[in-house]
N, CA, C, O and CB atoms as a CASP TS submission, in Angstrom:
PFRMAT TS
TARGET T0000
AUTHOR 0000-0000-0000
METHOD Language model
MODEL 1
PARENT N/A
ATOM      1  N   ALA     1      -3.420   8.801-115.387  1.00  0.00           N
ATOM      2  CA  ALA     1      -2.929   8.838-114.030  1.00  0.00           C
ATOM      3  C   ALA     1      -3.366  10.125-113.335  1.00  0.00           C
ATOM      4  O   ALA     1      -3.707  10.113-112.152  1.00  0.00           O
ATOM      5  CB  ALA     1      -1.413   8.707-114.012  1.00  0.00           C
ATOM      6  N   SER     2      -3.353  11.216-114.060  1.00  0.00           N
ATOM      7  CA  SER     2      -3.733  12.479-113.437  1.00  0.00           C
ATOM      8  C   SER     2      -5.222  12.508-113.096  1.00  0.00           C
ATOM      9  O   SER     2      -5.636  13.281-112.232  1.00  0.00           O
ATOM     10  CB  SER     2      -3.384  13.646-114.358  1.00  0.00           C
ATOM     11  N   CYS     3      -6.028  11.688-113.751  1.00  0.00           N
ATOM     12  CA  CYS     3      -7.454  11.603-113.430  1.00  0.00           C
ATOM     13  C   CYS     3      -7.667  10.933-112.072  1.00  0.00           C
ATOM     14  O   CYS     3      -8.660  11.193-111.393  1.00  0.00           O
ATOM     15  CB  CYS     3      -8.208  10.829-114.528  1.00  0.00           C
ATOM     16  N   ILE     4      -6.729  10.072-111.684  1.00  0.00           N
ATOM     17  CA  ILE     4      -6.840   9.341-110.423  1.00  0.00           C
ATOM     18  C   ILE     4      -6.171  10.107-109.296  1.00  0.00           C
ATOM     19  O   ILE     4      -6.757  10.288-108.229  1.00  0.00           O
ATOM     20  CB  ILE     4      -6.221   7.947-110.552  1.00  0.00           C
ATOM     21  N   ASP     5      -4.916  10.568-109.533  1.00  0.00           N
ATOM     22  CA  ASP     5      -4.172  11.315-108.514  1.00  0.00           C
ATOM     23  C   ASP     5      -3.217  12.263-109.216  1.00  0.00           C
ATOM     24  O   ASP     5      -2.157  11.849-109.686  1.00  0.00           O
ATOM     25  CB  ASP     5      -3.398  10.355-107.550  1.00  0.00           C
ATOM     26  N   SER     6      -3.586  13.521-109.287  1.00  0.00           N
ATOM     27  CA  SER     6      -2.779  14.499-110.017  1.00  0.00           C
ATOM     28  C   SER     6      -1.504  14.894-109.280  1.00  0.00           C
ATOM     29  O   SER     6      -0.641  15.550-109.862  1.00  0.00           O
ATOM     30  CB  SER     6      -3.597  15.732-110.289  1.00  0.00           C
ATOM     31  N   THR     7      -1.366  14.508-108.011  1.00  0.00           N
ATOM     32  CA  THR     7      -0.167  14.876-107.246  1.00  0.00           C
ATOM     33  C   THR     7       0.919  13.808-107.310  1.00  0.00           C
ATOM     34  O   THR     7       2.066  14.085-106.957  1.00  0.00           O
ATOM     35  CB  THR     7      -0.536  15.134-105.799  1.00  0.00           C
ATOM     36  N   ALA     8       0.591  12.604-107.748  1.00  0.00           N
ATOM     37  CA  ALA     8       1.558  11.508-107.788  1.00  0.00           C
ATOM     38  C   ALA     8       2.147  11.353-109.187  1.00  0.00           C
ATOM     39  O   ALA     8       1.565  11.797-110.177  1.00  0.00           O
ATOM     40  CB  ALA     8       0.900  10.194-107.342  1.00  0.00           C
ATOM     41  N   GLN     9       3.309  10.715-109.247  1.00  0.00           N
ATOM     42  CA  GLN     9       3.928  10.407-110.532  1.00  0.00           C
ATOM     43  C   GLN     9       3.060   9.379-111.261  1.00  0.00           C
ATOM     44  O   GLN     9       2.519   8.473-110.628  1.00  0.00           O
ATOM     45  CB  GLN     9       5.386   9.875-110.340  1.00  0.00           C
ATOM     46  N   PRO    10       2.921   9.507-112.575  1.00  0.00           N
ATOM     47  CA  PRO    10       2.079   8.566-113.324  1.00  0.00           C
ATOM     48  C   PRO    10       2.473   7.096-113.103  1.00  0.00           C
ATOM     49  O   PRO    10       1.603   6.234-112.981  1.00  0.00           O
ATOM     50  CB  PRO    10       2.151   8.889-114.806  1.00  0.00           C
ATOM     51  N   GLU    11       3.770   6.816-113.053  1.00  0.00           N
ATOM     52  CA  GLU    11       4.220   5.437-112.874  1.00  0.00           C
ATOM     53  C   GLU    11       3.746   4.862-111.541  1.00  0.00           C
ATOM     54  O   GLU    11       3.412   3.680-111.459  1.00  0.00           O
ATOM     55  CB  GLU    11       5.742   5.363-112.961  1.00  0.00           C
ATOM     56  N   ALA    12       3.717   5.684-110.506  1.00  0.00           N
ATOM     57  CA  ALA    12       3.246   5.234-109.198  1.00  0.00           C
ATOM     58  C   ALA    12       1.748   4.948-109.236  1.00  0.00           C
ATOM     59  O   ALA    12       1.283   3.982-108.632  1.00  0.00           O
ATOM     60  CB  ALA    12       3.562   6.285-108.119  1.00  0.00           C
ATOM     61  N   VAL    13       1.000   5.779-109.938  1.00  0.00           N
ATOM     62  CA  VAL    13      -0.445   5.572-110.062  1.00  0.00           C
ATOM     63  C   VAL    13      -0.716   4.299-110.865  1.00  0.00           C
ATOM     64  O   VAL    13      -1.584   3.507-110.498  1.00  0.00           O
ATOM     65  CB  VAL    13      -1.124   6.798-110.736  1.00  0.00           C
ATOM     66  N   PHE    14       0.024   4.101-111.959  1.00  0.00           N
ATOM     67  CA  PHE    14      -0.148   2.891-112.760  1.00  0.00           C
ATOM     68  C   PHE    14       0.101   1.655-111.905  1.00  0.00           C
ATOM     69  O   PHE    14      -0.681   0.705-111.943  1.00  0.00           O
ATOM     70  CB  PHE    14       0.801   2.902-113.977  1.00  0.00           C
ATOM     71  N   ALA    15       1.187   1.661-111.133  1.00  0.00           N
ATOM     72  CA  ALA    15       1.532   0.506-110.293  1.00  0.00           C
ATOM     73  C   ALA    15       0.446   0.231-109.255  1.00  0.00           C
ATOM     74  O   ALA    15       0.097  -0.924-109.014  1.00  0.00           O
ATOM     75  CB  ALA    15       2.880   0.738-109.591  1.00  0.00           C
ATOM     76  N   ALA    16      -0.089   1.285-108.641  1.00  0.00           N
ATOM     77  CA  ALA    16      -1.138   1.106-107.637  1.00  0.00           C
ATOM     78  C   ALA    16      -2.402   0.525-108.259  1.00  0.00           C
ATOM     79  O   ALA    16      -3.061  -0.319-107.652  1.00  0.00           O
ATOM     80  CB  ALA    16      -1.455   2.440-106.953  1.00  0.00           C
ATOM     81  N   GLU    17      -2.741   0.967-109.454  1.00  0.00           N
ATOM     82  CA  GLU    17      -3.941   0.458-110.117  1.00  0.00           C
ATOM     83  C   GLU    17      -3.758  -0.999-110.540  1.00  0.00           C
ATOM     84  O   GLU    17      -4.701  -1.787-110.468  1.00  0.00           O
ATOM     85  CB  GLU    17      -4.283   1.322-111.338  1.00  0.00           C
ATOM     86  N   VAL    18      -2.560  -1.359-110.976  1.00  0.00           N
ATOM     87  CA  VAL    18      -2.292  -2.754-111.336  1.00  0.00           C
ATOM     88  C   VAL    18      -2.401  -3.633-110.098  1.00  0.00           C
ATOM     89  O   VAL    18      -2.914  -4.749-110.179  1.00  0.00           O
ATOM     90  CB  VAL    18      -0.890  -2.901-111.984  1.00  0.00           C
ATOM     91  N   LYS    19      -1.929  -3.149-108.956  1.00  0.00           N
ATOM     92  CA  LYS    19      -2.060  -3.915-107.708  1.00  0.00           C
ATOM     93  C   LYS    19      -3.530  -4.152-107.368  1.00  0.00           C
ATOM     94  O   LYS    19      -3.891  -5.226-106.886  1.00  0.00           O
ATOM     95  CB  LYS    19      -1.360  -3.180-106.546  1.00  0.00           C
ATOM     96  N   LYS    20      -4.373  -3.157-107.616  1.00  0.00           N
ATOM     97  CA  LYS    20      -5.817  -3.326-107.371  1.00  0.00           C
ATOM     98  C   LYS    20      -6.398  -4.409-108.282  1.00  0.00           C
ATOM     99  O   LYS    20      -7.213  -5.222-107.848  1.00  0.00           O
ATOM    100  CB  LYS    20      -6.567  -1.987-107.593  1.00  0.00           C
ATOM    101  N   LEU    21      -5.972  -4.413-109.548  1.00  0.00           N
ATOM    102  CA  LEU    21      -6.462  -5.420-110.486  1.00  0.00           C
ATOM    103  C   LEU    21      -6.021  -6.819-110.059  1.00  0.00           C
ATOM    104  O   LEU    21      -6.797  -7.771-110.143  1.00  0.00           O
ATOM    105  CB  LEU    21      -5.963  -5.116-111.909  1.00  0.00           C
ATOM    106  N   ILE    22      -4.778  -6.942-109.601  1.00  0.00           N
ATOM    107  CA  ILE    22      -4.272  -8.231-109.134  1.00  0.00           C
ATOM    108  C   ILE    22      -5.071  -8.697-107.920  1.00  0.00           C
ATOM    109  O   ILE    22      -5.394  -9.879-107.805  1.00  0.00           O
ATOM    110  CB  ILE    22      -2.768  -8.136-108.787  1.00  0.00           C
ATOM    111  N   ALA    23      -5.388  -7.780-107.022  1.00  0.00           N
ATOM    112  CA  ALA    23      -6.183  -8.127-105.840  1.00  0.00           C
ATOM    113  C   ALA    23      -7.579  -8.615-106.233  1.00  0.00           C
ATOM    114  O   ALA    23      -8.193  -9.398-105.508  1.00  0.00           O
ATOM    115  CB  ALA    23      -6.296  -6.916-104.901  1.00  0.00           C
ATOM    116  N   ASP    24      -8.078  -8.150-107.385  1.00  0.00           N
ATOM    117  CA  ASP    24      -9.380  -8.589-107.888  1.00  0.00           C
ATOM    118  C   ASP    24      -9.268  -9.805-108.802  1.00  0.00           C
ATOM    119  O   ASP    24     -10.191 -10.117-109.554  1.00  0.00           O
ATOM    120  CB  ASP    24     -10.057  -7.456-108.631  1.00  0.00           C
ATOM    121  N   LYS    25      -8.122 -10.490-108.727  1.00  0.00           N
ATOM    122  CA  LYS    25      -7.876 -11.755-109.448  1.00  0.00           C
ATOM    123  C   LYS    25      -7.671 -11.608-110.947  1.00  0.00           C
ATOM    124  O   LYS    25      -7.861 -12.573-111.688  1.00  0.00           O
ATOM    125  CB  LYS    25      -9.014 -12.682-109.219  1.00  0.00           C
ATOM    126  N   LEU    26      -7.284 -10.410-111.417  1.00  0.00           N
ATOM    127  CA  LEU    26      -6.933 -10.239-112.819  1.00  0.00           C
ATOM    128  C   LEU    26      -5.427 -10.465-112.949  1.00  0.00           C
ATOM    129  O   LEU    26      -4.651  -9.957-112.140  1.00  0.00           O
ATOM    130  CB  LEU    26      -7.350  -8.817-113.350  1.00  0.00           C
ATOM    131  N   LYS    27      -5.016 -11.218-113.956  1.00  0.00           N
ATOM    132  CA  LYS    27      -3.595 -11.468-114.184  1.00  0.00           C
ATOM    133  C   LYS    27      -3.130 -10.565-115.325  1.00  0.00           C
ATOM    134  O   LYS    27      -3.405 -10.856-116.489  1.00  0.00           O
ATOM    135  CB  LYS    27      -3.326 -12.980-114.512  1.00  0.00           C
ATOM    136  N   PRO    28      -2.426  -9.467-115.007  1.00  0.00           N
ATOM    137  CA  PRO    28      -1.970  -8.554-116.054  1.00  0.00           C
ATOM    138  C   PRO    28      -1.005  -9.243-117.014  1.00  0.00           C
ATOM    139  O   PRO    28      -0.101  -9.963-116.589  1.00  0.00           O
ATOM    140  CB  PRO    28      -1.301  -7.328-115.433  1.00  0.00           C
ATOM    141  N   GLN    29      -1.204  -9.019-118.295  1.00  0.00           N
ATOM    142  CA  GLN    29      -0.337  -9.578-119.323  1.00  0.00           C
ATOM    143  C   GLN    29       0.534  -8.492-119.950  1.00  0.00           C
ATOM    144  O   GLN    29       1.674  -8.748-120.338  1.00  0.00           O
ATOM    145  CB  GLN    29      -1.170 -10.277-120.400  1.00  0.00           C
ATOM    146  N   GLU    30      -0.009  -7.284-120.047  1.00  0.00           N
ATOM    147  CA  GLU    30       0.693  -6.218-120.756  1.00  0.00           C
ATOM    148  C   GLU    30       0.177  -4.865-120.279  1.00  0.00           C
ATOM    149  O   GLU    30      -1.012  -4.699-120.004  1.00  0.00           O
ATOM    150  CB  GLU    30       0.516  -6.362-122.289  1.00  0.00           C
ATOM    151  N   GLN    31       1.089  -3.904-120.186  1.00  0.00           N
ATOM    152  CA  GLN    31       0.714  -2.522-119.857  1.00  0.00           C
ATOM    153  C   GLN    31       1.333  -1.618-120.904  1.00  0.00           C
ATOM    154  O   GLN    31       2.535  -1.682-121.160  1.00  0.00           O
ATOM    155  CB  GLN    31       1.183  -2.116-118.408  1.00  0.00           C
ATOM    156  N   ILE    32       0.503  -0.770-121.513  1.00  0.00           N
ATOM    157  CA  ILE    32       0.959   0.108-122.589  1.00  0.00           C
ATOM    158  C   ILE    32       0.512   1.529-122.278  1.00  0.00           C
ATOM    159  O   ILE    32      -0.652   1.768-121.955  1.00  0.00           O
ATOM    160  CB  ILE    32       0.411  -0.360-123.974  1.00  0.00           C
ATOM    161  N   THR    33       1.449   2.469-122.378  1.00  0.00           N
ATOM    162  CA  THR    33       1.050   3.864-122.225  1.00  0.00           C
ATOM    163  C   THR    33       0.397   4.326-123.525  1.00  0.00           C
ATOM    164  O   THR    33       0.675   3.786-124.595  1.00  0.00           O
ATOM    165  CB  THR    33       2.275   4.766-121.859  1.00  0.00           C
ATOM    166  N   LEU    34      -0.458   5.312-123.424  1.00  0.00           N
ATOM    167  CA  LEU    34      -1.186   5.812-124.589  1.00  0.00           C
ATOM    168  C   LEU    34      -0.523   7.034-125.214  1.00  0.00           C
ATOM    169  O   LEU    34      -1.137   7.747-126.008  1.00  0.00           O
ATOM    170  CB  LEU    34      -2.606   6.150-124.202  1.00  0.00           C
ATOM    171  N   GLU    35       0.745   7.272-124.846  1.00  0.00           N
ATOM    172  CA  GLU    35       1.510   8.357-125.463  1.00  0.00           C
ATOM    173  C   GLU    35       1.670   8.051-126.945  1.00  0.00           C
ATOM    174  O   GLU    35       1.832   6.875-127.272  1.00  0.00           O
ATOM    175  CB  GLU    35       2.905   8.535-124.774  1.00  0.00           C
ATOM    176  N   PRO    36       1.641   8.957-127.825  1.00  0.00           N
ATOM    177  CA  PRO    36       1.498  10.397-127.709  1.00  0.00           C
ATOM    178  C   PRO    36       0.041  10.861-127.785  1.00  0.00           C
ATOM    179  O   PRO    36      -0.223  12.062-127.842  1.00  0.00           O
ATOM    180  CB  PRO    36       2.299  11.068-128.786  1.00  0.00           C
ATOM    181  N   TYR    37      -0.899   9.921-127.786  1.00  0.00           N
ATOM    182  CA  TYR    37      -2.307  10.290-127.957  1.00  0.00           C
ATOM    183  C   TYR    37      -2.935  10.840-126.678  1.00  0.00           C
ATOM    184  O   TYR    37      -3.692  11.809-126.714  1.00  0.00           O
ATOM    185  CB  TYR    37      -3.097   9.091-128.429  1.00  0.00           C
ATOM    186  N   GLU    38      -2.615  10.216-125.557  1.00  0.00           N
ATOM    187  CA  GLU    38      -3.117  10.664-124.256  1.00  0.00           C
ATOM    188  C   GLU    38      -1.952  10.689-123.280  1.00  0.00           C
ATOM    189  O   GLU    38      -1.335   9.658-123.010  1.00  0.00           O
ATOM    190  CB  GLU    38      -4.268   9.735-123.734  1.00  0.00           C
ATOM    191  N   ARG    39      -1.656  11.864-122.754  1.00  0.00           N
ATOM    192  CA  ARG    39      -0.551  12.010-121.806  1.00  0.00           C
ATOM    193  C   ARG    39      -0.947  11.424-120.447  1.00  0.00           C
ATOM    194  O   ARG    39      -2.059  11.643-119.965  1.00  0.00           O
ATOM    195  CB  ARG    39      -0.148  13.503-121.658  1.00  0.00           C
ATOM    196  N   ASP    40      -0.023  10.679-119.839  1.00  0.00           N
ATOM    197  CA  ASP    40      -0.203  10.111-118.497  1.00  0.00           C
ATOM    198  C   ASP    40      -1.400   9.164-118.387  1.00  0.00           C
ATOM    199  O   ASP    40      -2.080   9.134-117.361  1.00  0.00           O
ATOM    200  CB  ASP    40      -0.363  11.225-117.497  1.00  0.00           C
ATOM    201  N   HIS    41      -1.653   8.398-119.440  1.00  0.00           N
ATOM    202  CA  HIS    41      -2.690   7.366-119.415  1.00  0.00           C
ATOM    203  C   HIS    41      -2.072   6.056-119.885  1.00  0.00           C
ATOM    204  O   HIS    41      -1.106   6.047-120.648  1.00  0.00           O
ATOM    205  CB  HIS    41      -3.914   7.763-120.309  1.00  0.00           C
ATOM    206  N   ALA    42      -2.641   4.956-119.420  1.00  0.00           N
ATOM    207  CA  ALA    42      -2.163   3.633-119.828  1.00  0.00           C
ATOM    208  C   ALA    42      -3.333   2.675-119.896  1.00  0.00           C
ATOM    209  O   ALA    42      -4.398   2.918-119.326  1.00  0.00           O
ATOM    210  CB  ALA    42      -1.082   3.102-118.854  1.00  0.00           C
ATOM    211  N   VAL    43      -3.112   1.584-120.604  1.00  0.00           N
ATOM    212  CA  VAL    43      -4.092   0.506-120.656  1.00  0.00           C
ATOM    213  C   VAL    43      -3.385  -0.766-120.174  1.00  0.00           C
ATOM    214  O   VAL    43      -2.226  -1.015-120.504  1.00  0.00           O
ATOM    215  CB  VAL    43      -4.689   0.328-122.117  1.00  0.00           C
ATOM    216  N   VAL    44      -4.105  -1.552-119.396  1.00  0.00           N
ATOM    217  CA  VAL    44      -3.579  -2.819-118.904  1.00  0.00           C
ATOM    218  C   VAL    44      -4.441  -3.926-119.485  1.00  0.00           C
ATOM    219  O   VAL    44      -5.665  -3.912-119.353  1.00  0.00           O
ATOM    220  CB  VAL    44      -3.562  -2.871-117.334  1.00  0.00           C
ATOM    221  N   VAL    45      -3.792  -4.880-120.126  1.00  0.00           N
ATOM    222  CA  VAL    45      -4.477  -6.033-120.696  1.00  0.00           C
ATOM    223  C   VAL    45      -4.176  -7.219-119.799  1.00  0.00           C
ATOM    224  O   VAL    45      -3.025  -7.464-119.438  1.00  0.00           O
ATOM    225  CB  VAL    45      -4.031  -6.305-122.181  1.00  0.00           C
ATOM    226  N   GLY    46      -5.216  -7.947-119.446  1.00  0.00           N
ATOM    227  CA  GLY    46      -5.008  -9.080-118.562  1.00  0.00           C
ATOM    228  C   GLY    46      -6.045 -10.168-118.769  1.00  0.00           C
ATOM    229  O   GLY    46      -6.910 -10.079-119.641  1.00  0.00           O
ATOM    230  N   VAL    47      -5.934 -11.194-117.946  1.00  0.00           N
ATOM    231  CA  VAL    47      -6.820 -12.346-118.021  1.00  0.00           C
ATOM    232  C   VAL    47      -7.544 -12.493-116.696  1.00  0.00           C
ATOM    233  O   VAL    47      -6.933 -12.438-115.629  1.00  0.00           O
ATOM    234  CB  VAL    47      -6.035 -13.636-118.369  1.00  0.00           C
ATOM    235  N   PHE    48      -8.845 -12.678-116.777  1.00  0.00           N
ATOM    236  CA  PHE    48      -9.646 -12.941-115.589  1.00  0.00           C
ATOM    237  C   PHE    48     -10.366 -14.258-115.794  1.00  0.00           C
ATOM    238  O   PHE    48     -11.082 -14.437-116.779  1.00  0.00           O
ATOM    239  CB  PHE    48     -10.656 -11.785-115.308  1.00  0.00           C
ATOM    240  N   ARG    49     -10.179 -15.159-114.883  1.00  0.00           N
ATOM    241  CA  ARG    49     -10.890 -16.437-114.919  1.00  0.00           C
ATOM    242  C   ARG    49     -11.681 -16.566-113.622  1.00  0.00           C
ATOM    243  O   ARG    49     -11.095 -16.683-112.545  1.00  0.00           O
ATOM    244  CB  ARG    49      -9.898 -17.647-115.107  1.00  0.00           C
ATOM    245  N   PRO    50     -12.998 -16.545-113.720  1.00  0.00           N
ATOM    246  CA  PRO    50     -13.799 -16.689-112.499  1.00  0.00           C
ATOM    247  C   PRO    50     -13.554 -18.061-111.875  1.00  0.00           C
ATOM    248  O   PRO    50     -13.231 -19.020-112.577  1.00  0.00           O
ATOM    249  CB  PRO    50     -15.309 -16.494-112.804  1.00  0.00           C
ATOM    250  N   PRO    51     -13.707 -18.148-110.571  1.00  0.00           N
ATOM    251  CA  PRO    51     -13.522 -19.446-109.915  1.00  0.00           C
ATOM    252  C   PRO    51     -14.516 -20.479-110.452  1.00  0.00           C
ATOM    253  O   PRO    51     -15.659 -20.152-110.772  1.00  0.00           O
ATOM    254  CB  PRO    51     -13.679 -19.303-108.389  1.00  0.00           C
ATOM    255  N   ALA    52     -14.070 -21.702-110.542  1.00  0.00           N
ATOM    256  CA  ALA    52     -14.934 -22.776-111.030  1.00  0.00           C
ATOM    257  C   ALA    52     -16.054 -23.029-110.028  1.00  0.00           C
ATOM    258  O   ALA    52     -15.840 -22.997-108.816  1.00  0.00           O
ATOM    259  CB  ALA    52     -14.120 -24.073-111.276  1.00  0.00           C
ATOM    260  N   LYS    53     -17.232 -23.276-110.545  1.00  0.00           N
ATOM    261  CA  LYS    53     -18.366 -23.592-109.677  1.00  0.00           C
ATOM    262  C   LYS    53     -18.247 -25.048-109.250  1.00  0.00           C
ATOM    263  O   LYS    53     -17.890 -25.910-110.053  1.00  0.00           O
ATOM    264  CB  LYS    53     -19.732 -23.328-110.398  1.00  0.00           C
ATOM    265  N   ASN    54     -18.542 -25.313-108.002  1.00  0.00           N
ATOM    266  CA  ASN    54     -18.501 -26.684-107.495  1.00  0.00           C
ATOM    267  C   ASN    54     -19.714 -27.451-108.000  1.00  0.00           C
ATOM    268  O   ASN    54     -20.842 -26.962-107.935  1.00  0.00           O
ATOM    269  CB  ASN    54     -18.451 -26.703-105.948  1.00  0.00           C
ATOM    270  N   ALA    55     -19.475 -28.650-108.500  1.00  0.00           N
ATOM    271  CA  ALA    55     -20.582 -29.498-108.944  1.00  0.00           C
ATOM    272  C   ALA    55     -21.268 -30.093-107.722  1.00  0.00           C
ATOM    273  O   ALA    55     -20.617 -30.712-106.881  1.00  0.00           O
ATOM    274  CB  ALA    55     -20.081 -30.625-109.901  1.00  0.00           C
ATOM    275  N   ALA    56     -22.544 -29.910-107.626  1.00  0.00           N
ATOM    276  CA  ALA    56     -23.275 -30.403-106.447  1.00  0.00           C
ATOM    277  C   ALA    56     -23.792 -31.793-106.659  1.00  0.00           C
ATOM    278  O   ALA    56     -24.428 -32.357-105.769  1.00  0.00           O
ATOM    279  CB  ALA    56     -24.426 -29.486-106.107  1.00  0.00           C
TER
END
């Protein structure tokens, strides 16, 4: 989180980044912080399904 915005709370940065992923059509399934290995970092696991191609 501090790599993206060092002035904001990590939870706020995580939420904003998840919103960006949702806007890009990723469906978040799980969010895990990387504590105690990396402070103020998280990983988001999700599913992305590209739109189906129309059969011509």
